[in-house]
N, C-alpha and C positions, 0 to 999 in steps of 0.2 A: 366963115371968116377964120375961125381958129384953125381949121384944117389947112387953110392956105399958108399959114405961118408954120404949122407943124402937122404934116399929114398923119403922124402916128398918135396924135392927141386922142385921148378917150373923152367922149362927151357924155356926161351924166346929167340928167335933167330931173326936176321935180315938177309934178303936175298936181293940181288940186283934185281933179276929177279923172276917173278912168277914161272917159270919152276923149280926153286930150292926148292920150298916149300915142295913137296912130299919127297924129300931126307932128308930134315931137320926133317920132321915129323917122318919118319922111323928111324932116328937117335935118336929120343926121345924128340924132342922139343914139349912142350905143346902148344906153340903159335909161329907163324912165321909172321913177318911183312915184307913187301917189299915196297921199294920206288916206283917201277914200278906200283904196285897196287894202292898206295895212289895217285899217279899222275893221274891214270885212273879215280879214284873216283872224284878227284877235277875237272877234265875236264868234266866229266858227270854232276856234279852239276852246273858248269858254263853254259854248253849248255842248260840244262833243265831250268835254271833260265832265260836265254836269250829267251827261247821259251815261257815263261810265266807260267811255272809250279808253283804250290803252294808249300809252305814249306812242307806240308804234303806229297805231291807227290814226292818231292825231297828226303825226309827222307825215304819213302817207297822204292824208287829206289836205294838209297844208301845202305839200308839194304839188298836188293836183290843181288846187285852186290858184296857187302862184303861177303855175304854168299857163293856166287859162287866162288869168288877168294880165300877166306881165310877159308871157312868152318864154319864160325860162324858170326853172326851179328857184334860183336865186341869182338875179342878174349881176349882183356885185361879185359873186364868185367867178363869173366869166371874165370880169374886168381885172381882177386882182391876180397877180402871180401867186403860186403856192408859197407858203412861208418857208424860209430856209431852215434846215435842221442843223443844230450845232454839231460840229464834228467831235467825235469822241477820240481822245488821245490816250486814254488809260488802257493798259494791257488787260486781257481777260482776267488774270489772277488779281490784279489790283482792283478791278471793277467789282469783284465779288466781295471784297473786304469793305467794311464800313465801321466807323468808330462806335463802340458800345456805350460810350459815356464815361468810362473809367480810364480812357486812354489806350485801351487794348482794342485791336481790331476784332470785329465779330465776323465770322464766316457764315455763308449761307448753308443750309442743310445739305445741299448737293456737294459742297466743298468738304464738309465734315466727314462724309461717309465714304 
């Protein structure tokens, strides 16, 4: 019904159980999140950390499990546009200077030499 009013609307759903994800996707949900899946991810991270896994290993395993459970590494990233970066208006010479605390600008090592 929401897509009849606005065909571009993004539908985000919450499911209690992982087994509910396929039905919600078939019903038109763009992304489905489930508490059961998030708890499984947290438990996996806790166990891997306790076994001495590196942060990189934990991240890799989290992405693999998220892909398996939800169909994407992080569904919300697919739905949200990338953040806008603020435009920089300072000239390069001005950007290299910063106040030293005594009112005088401090130059970086590259500008001093």
